[in-house]
All heavy atoms as a GROMACS GRO file, in nm:
protein
  420
    1MET      N    1  -0.556   0.308  -0.753
    1MET     CA    2  -0.657   0.351  -0.658
    1MET      C    3  -0.721   0.479  -0.709
    1MET      O    4  -0.657   0.562  -0.769
    1MET     CB    5  -0.595   0.373  -0.521
    1MET     CG    6  -0.698   0.427  -0.424
    1MET     SD    7  -0.646   0.437  -0.254
    1MET     CE    8  -0.622   0.266  -0.220
    2THR      N    9  -0.846   0.496  -0.678
    2THR     CA   10  -0.920   0.611  -0.727
    2THR      C   11  -0.949   0.715  -0.619
    2THR      O   12  -1.039   0.796  -0.636
    2THR     CB   13  -1.052   0.565  -0.790
    2THR    OG1   14  -1.130   0.500  -0.690
    2THR    CG2   15  -1.028   0.472  -0.906
    3ALA      N   16  -0.876   0.714  -0.508
    3ALA     CA   17  -0.897   0.813  -0.404
    3ALA      C   18  -0.872   0.953  -0.458
    3ALA      O   19  -0.787   0.973  -0.545
    3ALA     CB   20  -0.805   0.787  -0.285
    4LEU      N   21  -0.946   1.049  -0.408
    4LEU     CA   22  -0.932   1.187  -0.453
    4LEU      C   23  -0.796   1.245  -0.415
    4LEU      O   24  -0.738   1.324  -0.488
    4LEU     CB   25  -1.044   1.272  -0.395
    4LEU     CG   26  -1.186   1.229  -0.433
    4LEU    CD1   27  -1.290   1.313  -0.360
    4LEU    CD2   28  -1.206   1.234  -0.583
    5SER      N   29  -0.743   1.206  -0.299
    5SER     CA   30  -0.612   1.250  -0.252
    5SER      C   31  -0.535   1.126  -0.210
    5SER      O   32  -0.588   1.041  -0.138
    5SER     CB   33  -0.630   1.343  -0.132
    5SER     OG   34  -0.506   1.368  -0.070
    6LYS      N   35  -0.411   1.109  -0.258
    6LYS     CA   36  -0.336   0.989  -0.222
    6LYS      C   37  -0.186   1.013  -0.227
    6LYS      O   38  -0.138   1.105  -0.294
    6LYS     CB   39  -0.372   0.875  -0.315
    6LYS     CG   40  -0.350   0.905  -0.462
    6LYS     CD   41  -0.403   0.794  -0.548
    6LYS     CE   42  -0.394   0.832  -0.696
    6LYS     NZ   43  -0.446   0.730  -0.781
    7ASP      N   44  -0.113   0.930  -0.151
    7ASP     CA   45   0.032   0.933  -0.158
    7ASP      C   46   0.075   0.834  -0.266
    7ASP      O   47  -0.006   0.791  -0.347
    7ASP     CB   48   0.094   0.903  -0.022
    7ASP     CG   49   0.056   0.766   0.033
    7ASP    OD1   50  -0.006   0.686  -0.039
    7ASP    OD2   51   0.091   0.739   0.149
    8ASP      N   52   0.201   0.791  -0.267
    8ASP     CA   53   0.244   0.700  -0.373
    8ASP      C   54   0.184   0.561  -0.360
    8ASP      O   55   0.187   0.482  -0.454
    8ASP     CB   56   0.397   0.692  -0.381
    8ASP     CG   57   0.460   0.626  -0.259
    8ASP    OD1   58   0.390   0.574  -0.173
    8ASP    OD2   59   0.584   0.630  -0.253
    9GLY      N   60   0.128   0.527  -0.243
    9GLY     CA   61   0.058   0.401  -0.225
    9GLY      C   62   0.144   0.279  -0.210
    9GLY      O   63   0.093   0.168  -0.204
   10ALA      N   64   0.275   0.295  -0.203
   10ALA     CA   65   0.364   0.179  -0.195
   10ALA      C   66   0.368   0.122  -0.054
   10ALA      O   67   0.402   0.191   0.040
   10ALA     CB   68   0.504   0.217  -0.240
   11THR      N   69   0.332  -0.006  -0.042
   11THR     CA   70   0.343  -0.075   0.087
   11THR      C   71   0.461  -0.171   0.087
   11THR      O   72   0.505  -0.213   0.192
   11THR     CB   73   0.213  -0.152   0.120
   11THR    OG1   74   0.179  -0.234   0.009
   11THR    CG2   75   0.100  -0.056   0.148
   12VAL      N   76   0.511  -0.206  -0.030
   12VAL     CA   77   0.632  -0.288  -0.044
   12VAL      C   78   0.728  -0.206  -0.129
   12VAL      O   79   0.701  -0.178  -0.244
   12VAL     CB   80   0.601  -0.422  -0.114
   12VAL    CG1   81   0.730  -0.501  -0.138
   12VAL    CG2   82   0.504  -0.504  -0.033
   13ASP      N   83   0.843  -0.168  -0.071
   13ASP     CA   84   0.935  -0.083  -0.147
   13ASP      C   85   1.069  -0.148  -0.177
   13ASP      O   86   1.163  -0.082  -0.220
   13ASP     CB   87   0.956   0.050  -0.076
   13ASP     CG   88   1.023   0.036   0.058
   13ASP    OD1   89   1.042  -0.078   0.104
   13ASP    OD2   90   1.058   0.139   0.117
   14LYS      N   91   1.080  -0.278  -0.152
   14LYS     CA   92   1.205  -0.350  -0.178
   14LYS      C   93   1.175  -0.498  -0.194
   14LYS      O   94   1.061  -0.541  -0.180
   14LYS     CB   95   1.303  -0.328  -0.063
   14LYS     CG   96   1.250  -0.379   0.070
   14LYS     CD   97   1.346  -0.351   0.183
   14LYS     CE   98   1.282  -0.397   0.314
   14LYS     NZ   99   1.368  -0.374   0.427
   15ALA      N  100   1.277  -0.576  -0.222
   15ALA     CA  101   1.260  -0.720  -0.234
   15ALA      C  102   1.240  -0.779  -0.095
   15ALA      O  103   1.321  -0.759  -0.006
   15ALA     CB  104   1.384  -0.782  -0.300
   16ILE      N  105   1.129  -0.851  -0.075
   16ILE     CA  106   1.100  -0.917   0.053
   16ILE      C  107   1.038  -1.053   0.025
   16ILE      O  108   0.969  -1.071  -0.076
   16ILE     CB  109   1.005  -0.835   0.142
   16ILE    CG1  110   0.872  -0.808   0.072
   16ILE    CG2  111   1.070  -0.707   0.190
   16ILE    CD1  112   0.766  -0.748   0.160
   17GLY      N  113   1.059  -1.147   0.114
   17GLY     CA  114   0.993  -1.277   0.109
   17GLY      C  115   0.972  -1.332  -0.030
   17GLY      O  116   1.066  -1.352  -0.106
   18CYS      N  117   0.847  -1.358  -0.064
   18CYS     CA  118   0.815  -1.419  -0.193
   18CYS      C  119   0.831  -1.321  -0.310
   18CYS      O  120   0.818  -1.361  -0.425
   18CYS     CB  121   0.675  -1.478  -0.190
   18CYS     SG  122   0.545  -1.359  -0.162
   19TRP      N  123   0.860  -1.195  -0.283
   19TRP     CA  124   0.887  -1.097  -0.389
   19TRP      C  125   1.038  -1.070  -0.396
   19TRP      O  126   1.083  -0.956  -0.407
   19TRP     CB  127   0.812  -0.967  -0.366
   19TRP     CG  128   0.665  -0.980  -0.380
   19TRP    CD1  129   0.596  -1.011  -0.493
   19TRP    CD2  130   0.567  -0.962  -0.277
   19TRP    NE1  131   0.462  -1.014  -0.467
   19TRP    CE2  132   0.441  -0.985  -0.335
   19TRP    CE3  133   0.574  -0.930  -0.143
   19TRP    CZ2  134   0.324  -0.976  -0.263
   19TRP    CZ3  135   0.457  -0.923  -0.070
   19TRP    CH2  136   0.334  -0.946  -0.131
   20ALA      N  137   1.120  -1.175  -0.390
   20ALA     CA  138   1.265  -1.161  -0.384
   20ALA      C  139   1.323  -1.089  -0.506
   20ALA      O  140   1.427  -1.026  -0.496
   20ALA     CB  141   1.330  -1.297  -0.369
   21SER      N  142   1.256  -1.096  -0.619
   21SER     CA  143   1.308  -1.030  -0.739
   21SER      C  144   1.245  -0.893  -0.761
   21SER      O  145   1.269  -0.830  -0.864
   21SER     CB  146   1.283  -1.119  -0.862
   21SER     OG  147   1.144  -1.137  -0.881
   22ASN      N  148   1.168  -0.845  -0.665
   22ASN     CA  149   1.102  -0.715  -0.680
   22ASN      C  150   1.204  -0.602  -0.686
   22ASN      O  151   1.298  -0.597  -0.608
   22ASN     CB  152   1.006  -0.690  -0.563
   22ASN     CG  153   0.939  -0.555  -0.573
   22ASN    OD1  154   0.883  -0.521  -0.676
   22ASN    ND2  155   0.946  -0.477  -0.468
   23ASN      N  156   1.185  -0.508  -0.778
   23ASN     CA  157   1.273  -0.392  -0.786
   23ASN      C  158   1.196  -0.262  -0.802
   23ASN      O  159   1.250  -0.163  -0.849
   23ASN     CB  160   1.374  -0.410  -0.900
   23ASN     CG  161   1.307  -0.425  -1.035
   23ASN    OD1  162   1.186  -0.412  -1.047
   23ASN    ND2  163   1.385  -0.453  -1.137
   24GLN      N  164   1.068  -0.264  -0.765
   24GLN     CA  165   0.987  -0.143  -0.775
   24GLN      C  166   0.887  -0.137  -0.660
   24GLN      O  167   0.850  -0.239  -0.605
   24GLN     CB  168   0.913  -0.138  -0.908
   24GLN     CG  169   0.812  -0.251  -0.924
   24GLN     CD  170   0.747  -0.250  -1.061
   24GLN    OE1  171   0.783  -0.173  -1.148
   24GLN    NE2  172   0.649  -0.336  -1.080
   25PRO      N  173   0.843  -0.017  -0.621
   25PRO     CA  174   0.742  -0.004  -0.515
   25PRO      C  175   0.609  -0.067  -0.558
   25PRO      O  176   0.568  -0.053  -0.674
   25PRO     CB  177   0.726   0.147  -0.498
   25PRO     CG  178   0.848   0.206  -0.558
   25PRO     CD  179   0.890   0.113  -0.667
   26LEU      N  180   0.545  -0.138  -0.468
   26LEU     CA  181   0.419  -0.206  -0.500
   26LEU      C  182   0.311  -0.175  -0.397
   26LEU      O  183   0.339  -0.171  -0.278
   26LEU     CB  184   0.440  -0.358  -0.500
   26LEU     CG  185   0.541  -0.418  -0.596
   26LEU    CD1  186   0.561  -0.565  -0.565
   26LEU    CD2  187   0.495  -0.398  -0.738
   27PRO      N  188   0.188  -0.157  -0.441
   27PRO     CA  189   0.076  -0.152  -0.348
   27PRO      C  190   0.022  -0.295  -0.332
   27PRO      O  191   0.007  -0.366  -0.430
   27PRO     CB  192  -0.026  -0.064  -0.419
   27PRO     CG  193   0.001  -0.087  -0.564
   27PRO     CD  194   0.149  -0.115  -0.576
   28ILE      N  195  -0.002  -0.340  -0.210
   28ILE     CA  196  -0.055  -0.474  -0.191
   28ILE      C  197  -0.182  -0.477  -0.108
   28ILE      O  198  -0.228  -0.582  -0.070
   28ILE     CB  199   0.050  -0.570  -0.130
   28ILE    CG1  200   0.098  -0.519   0.006
   28ILE    CG2  201   0.164  -0.593  -0.224
   28ILE    CD1  202   0.180  -0.620   0.083
   29ASP      N  203  -0.238  -0.363  -0.077
   29ASP     CA  204  -0.358  -0.358   0.005
   29ASP      C  205  -0.481  -0.334  -0.082
   29ASP      O  206  -0.474  -0.265  -0.183
   29ASP     CB  207  -0.347  -0.246   0.109
   29ASP     CG  208  -0.230  -0.272   0.203
   29ASP    OD1  209  -0.220  -0.385   0.252
   29ASP    OD2  210  -0.150  -0.180   0.223
   30TYR      N  211  -0.592  -0.392  -0.042
   30TYR     CA  212  -0.715  -0.383  -0.119
   30TYR      C  213  -0.831  -0.346  -0.028
   30TYR      O  214  -0.830  -0.376   0.091
   30TYR     CB  215  -0.746  -0.517  -0.186
   30TYR     CG  216  -0.640  -0.558  -0.284
   30TYR    CD1  217  -0.534  -0.639  -0.243
   30TYR    CD2  218  -0.644  -0.515  -0.415
   30TYR    CE1  219  -0.435  -0.675  -0.332
   30TYR    CE2  220  -0.546  -0.553  -0.505
   30TYR     CZ  221  -0.442  -0.633  -0.463
   30TYR     OH  222  -0.345  -0.669  -0.552
   31ILE      N  223  -0.932  -0.286  -0.085
   31ILE     CA  224  -1.058  -0.259  -0.016
   31ILE      C  225  -1.166  -0.333  -0.091
   31ILE      O  226  -1.180  -0.317  -0.212
   31ILE     CB  227  -1.089  -0.108  -0.013
   31ILE    CG1  228  -0.981  -0.033   0.063
   31ILE    CG2  229  -1.228  -0.083   0.047
   31ILE    CD1  230  -0.992   0.118   0.051
   32PHE      N  231  -1.242  -0.415  -0.021
   32PHE     CA  232  -1.351  -0.488  -0.082
   32PHE      C  233  -1.483  -0.433  -0.028
   32PHE      O  234  -1.498  -0.415   0.093
   32PHE     CB  235  -1.341  -0.638  -0.050
   32PHE     CG  236  -1.218  -0.702  -0.108
   32PHE    CD1  237  -1.106  -0.720  -0.031
   32PHE    CD2  238  -1.216  -0.741  -0.240
   32PHE    CE1  239  -0.991  -0.778  -0.083
   32PHE    CE2  240  -1.103  -0.799  -0.295
   32PHE     CZ  241  -0.990  -0.818  -0.217
   33ALA      N  242  -1.576  -0.404  -0.116
   33ALA     CA  243  -1.706  -0.352  -0.076
   33ALA      C  244  -1.812  -0.409  -0.168
   33ALA      O  245  -1.784  -0.443  -0.283
   33ALA     CB  246  -1.706  -0.199  -0.082
   34ASN      N  247  -1.934  -0.417  -0.120
   34ASN     CA  248  -2.042  -0.468  -0.203
   34ASN      C  249  -2.119  -0.357  -0.273
   34ASN      O  250  -2.226  -0.380  -0.326
   34ASN     CB  251  -2.135  -0.558  -0.122
   34ASN     CG  252  -2.205  -0.484  -0.011
   34ASN    OD1  253  -2.186  -0.363   0.007
   34ASN    ND2  254  -2.284  -0.555   0.067
   35HIS      N  255  -2.061  -0.235  -0.271
   35HIS     CA  256  -2.120  -0.122  -0.342
   35HIS      C  257  -2.008  -0.025  -0.380
   35HIS      O  258  -1.897  -0.033  -0.326
   35HIS     CB  259  -2.226  -0.053  -0.256
   35HIS     CG  260  -2.173   0.003  -0.128
   35HIS    ND1  261  -2.150  -0.076  -0.016
   35HIS    CD2  262  -2.134   0.128  -0.094
   35HIS    CE1  263  -2.100   0.001   0.081
   35HIS    NE2  264  -2.088   0.124   0.036
   36LEU      N  265  -2.032   0.062  -0.474
   36LEU     CA  266  -1.932   0.158  -0.517
   36LEU      C  267  -1.893   0.250  -0.402
   36LEU      O  268  -1.979   0.304  -0.333
   36LEU     CB  269  -1.987   0.241  -0.634
   36LEU     CG  270  -1.891   0.343  -0.694
   36LEU    CD1  271  -1.770   0.273  -0.752
   36LEU    CD2  272  -1.962   0.424  -0.802
   37VAL      N  273  -1.764   0.267  -0.382
   37VAL     CA  274  -1.712   0.353  -0.276
   37VAL      C  275  -1.616   0.454  -0.337
   37VAL      O  276  -1.526   0.416  -0.412
   37VAL     CB  277  -1.636   0.269  -0.170
   37VAL    CG1  278  -1.572   0.359  -0.066
   37VAL    CG2  279  -1.727   0.168  -0.105
   38GLN      N  280  -1.635   0.582  -0.309
   38GLN     CA  281  -1.541   0.685  -0.352
   38GLN      C  282  -1.459   0.725  -0.232
   38GLN      O  283  -1.509   0.792  -0.142
   38GLN     CB  284  -1.614   0.807  -0.409
   38GLN     CG  285  -1.521   0.922  -0.447
   38GLN     CD  286  -1.417   0.884  -0.551
   38GLN    OE1  287  -1.452   0.849  -0.663
   38GLN    NE2  288  -1.290   0.889  -0.515
   39ALA      N  289  -1.333   0.681  -0.230
   39ALA     CA  290  -1.245   0.714  -0.118
   39ALA      C  291  -1.206   0.861  -0.126
   39ALA      O  292  -1.174   0.912  -0.232
   39ALA     CB  293  -1.121   0.627  -0.122
   40LYS      N  294  -1.209   0.929  -0.012
   40LYS     CA  295  -1.166   1.069  -0.007
   40LYS      C  296  -1.014   1.079  -0.007
   40LYS      O  297  -0.958   1.169  -0.066
   40LYS     CB  298  -1.224   1.138   0.116
   40LYS     CG  299  -1.374   1.153   0.110
   40LYS     CD  300  -1.427   1.222   0.234
   40LYS     CE  301  -1.577   1.233   0.227
   40LYS     NZ  302  -1.632   1.297   0.347
   41SER      N  303  -0.948   0.987   0.065
   41SER     CA  304  -0.802   0.991   0.069
   41SER      C  305  -0.746   0.852   0.096
   41SER      O  306  -0.815   0.765   0.148
   41SER     CB  307  -0.753   1.088   0.175
   41SER     OG  308  -0.787   1.042   0.304
   42SER      N  309  -0.620   0.834   0.061
   42SER     CA  310  -0.548   0.710   0.085
   42SER      C  311  -0.406   0.745   0.127
   42SER      O  312  -0.337   0.818   0.057
   42SER     CB  313  -0.546   0.626  -0.042
   42SER     OG  314  -0.459   0.517  -0.027
   43THR      N  315  -0.364   0.692   0.242
   43THR     CA  316  -0.229   0.717   0.292
   43THR      C  317  -0.172   0.589   0.350
   43THR      O  318  -0.236   0.525   0.434
   43THR     CB  319  -0.232   0.825   0.403
   43THR    OG1  320  -0.294   0.943   0.353
   43THR    CG2  321  -0.092   0.857   0.451
   44VAL      N  322  -0.054   0.550   0.307
   44VAL     CA  323   0.015   0.436   0.365
   44VAL      C  324   0.076   0.483   0.497
   44VAL      O  325   0.150   0.581   0.500
   44VAL     CB  326   0.125   0.384   0.270
   44VAL    CG1  327   0.203   0.271   0.336
   44VAL    CG2  328   0.063   0.337   0.140
   45VAL      N  329   0.044   0.414   0.607
   45VAL     CA  330   0.091   0.460   0.737
   45VAL      C  331   0.196   0.369   0.801
   45VAL      O  332   0.266   0.411   0.890
   45VAL     CB  333  -0.026   0.482   0.836
   45VAL    CG1  334  -0.115   0.594   0.789
   45VAL    CG2  335  -0.105   0.355   0.856
   46LEU      N  336   0.207   0.246   0.758
   46LEU     CA  337   0.306   0.155   0.816
   46LEU      C  338   0.421   0.138   0.718
   46LEU      O  339   0.447   0.029   0.667
   46LEU     CB  340   0.241   0.022   0.853
   46LEU     CG  341   0.128   0.033   0.954
   46LEU    CD1  342   0.060  -0.100   0.976
   46LEU    CD2  343   0.177   0.092   1.086
   47ASN      N  344   0.490   0.248   0.689
   47ASN     CA  345   0.590   0.250   0.584
   47ASN      C  346   0.731   0.287   0.632
   47ASN      O  347   0.819   0.312   0.552
   47ASN     CB  348   0.548   0.348   0.474
   47ASN     CG  349   0.529   0.489   0.526
   47ASN    OD1  350   0.554   0.518   0.642
   47ASN    ND2  351   0.484   0.577   0.438
   48GLY      N  352   0.752   0.293   0.762
   48GLY     CA  353   0.883   0.330   0.816
   48GLY      C  354   0.901   0.480   0.828
   48GLY      O  355   1.000   0.526   0.883
   49ILE      N  356   0.808   0.558   0.777
   49ILE     CA  357   0.813   0.704   0.787
   49ILE      C  358   0.705   0.752   0.883
   49ILE      O  359   0.733   0.820   0.980
   49ILE     CB  360   0.793   0.770   0.649
   49ILE    CG1  361   0.905   0.726   0.554
   49ILE    CG2  362   0.788   0.922   0.660
   49ILE    CD1  363   0.882   0.762   0.410
   50ILE      N  364   0.581   0.712   0.858
   50ILE     CA  365   0.469   0.750   0.944
   50ILE      C  366   0.454   0.652   1.060
   50ILE      O  367   0.420   0.688   1.170
   50ILE     CB  368   0.338   0.759   0.862
   50ILE    CG1  369   0.351   0.868   0.756
   50ILE    CG2  370   0.219   0.786   0.953
   50ILE    CD1  371   0.236   0.877   0.660
   51GLY      N  372   0.480   0.526   1.036
   51GLY     CA  373   0.472   0.423   1.139
   51GLY      C  374   0.572   0.314   1.109
   51GLY      O  375   0.634   0.311   1.003
   52SER      N  376   0.589   0.220   1.201
   52SER     CA  377   0.684   0.110   1.182
   52SER      C  378   0.640   0.019   1.068
   52SER      O  379   0.521  -0.004   1.049
   52SER     CB  380   0.694   0.026   1.309
   52SER     OG  381   0.739   0.105   1.416
   53VAL      N  382   0.736  -0.033   0.994
   53VAL     CA  383   0.706  -0.129   0.888
   53VAL      C  384   0.669  -0.260   0.954
   53VAL      O  385   0.735  -0.305   1.049
   53VAL     CB  386   0.828  -0.147   0.796
   53VAL    CG1  387   0.803  -0.257   0.693
   53VAL    CG2  388   0.864  -0.018   0.727
   54VAL      N  389   0.564  -0.323   0.905
   54VAL     CA  390   0.522  -0.452   0.957
   54VAL      C  391   0.561  -0.563   0.863
   54VAL      O  392   0.596  -0.540   0.746
   54VAL     CB  393   0.369  -0.455   0.984
   54VAL    CG1  394   0.331  -0.355   1.090
   54VAL    CG2  395   0.292  -0.431   0.857
   55SER      N  396   0.554  -0.686   0.910
   55SER     CA  397   0.589  -0.804   0.830
   55SER      C  398   0.496  -0.816   0.711
   55SER      O  399   0.380  -0.776   0.715
   55SER     CB  400   0.577  -0.928   0.918
   55SER     OG  401   0.586  -1.045   0.838
   56GLU      N  402   0.545  -0.879   0.603
   56GLU     CA  403   0.461  -0.902   0.487
   56GLU      C  404   0.369  -1.023   0.506
   56GLU      O  405   0.290  -1.054   0.420
   56GLU     CB  406   0.547  -0.920   0.361
   56GLU     CG  407   0.617  -1.054   0.350
   56GLU     CD  408   0.754  -1.058   0.418
   56GLU    OE1  409   0.788  -0.971   0.501
   56GLU    OE2  410   0.829  -1.152   0.389
   57HIS      N  411   0.377  -1.089   0.618
   57HIS     CA  412   0.294  -1.208   0.644
   57HIS      C  413   0.166  -1.170   0.714
   57HIS      O  414   0.158  -1.087   0.795
   57HIS     CB  415   0.369  -1.309   0.728
   57HIS     CG  416   0.492  -1.358   0.658
   57HIS    ND1  417   0.487  -1.446   0.555
   57HIS    CD2  418   0.623  -1.326   0.674
   57HIS    CE1  419   0.610  -1.469   0.511
   57HIS    NE2  420   0.694  -1.397   0.583
   0.00000   0.00000   0.00000
């Protein structure tokens, strides 16, 4: 991600569902736009620290 300010960006931090063999933090969220966007900041909020973890489905 190219945000000017960001956290580690991990939304998946363990093996879950179809990522049963995962052993590293992964970002799985995307932003789609039809023009160039410069994000000022990026923060994962549903990570069990800032907010409740949600299902991967």
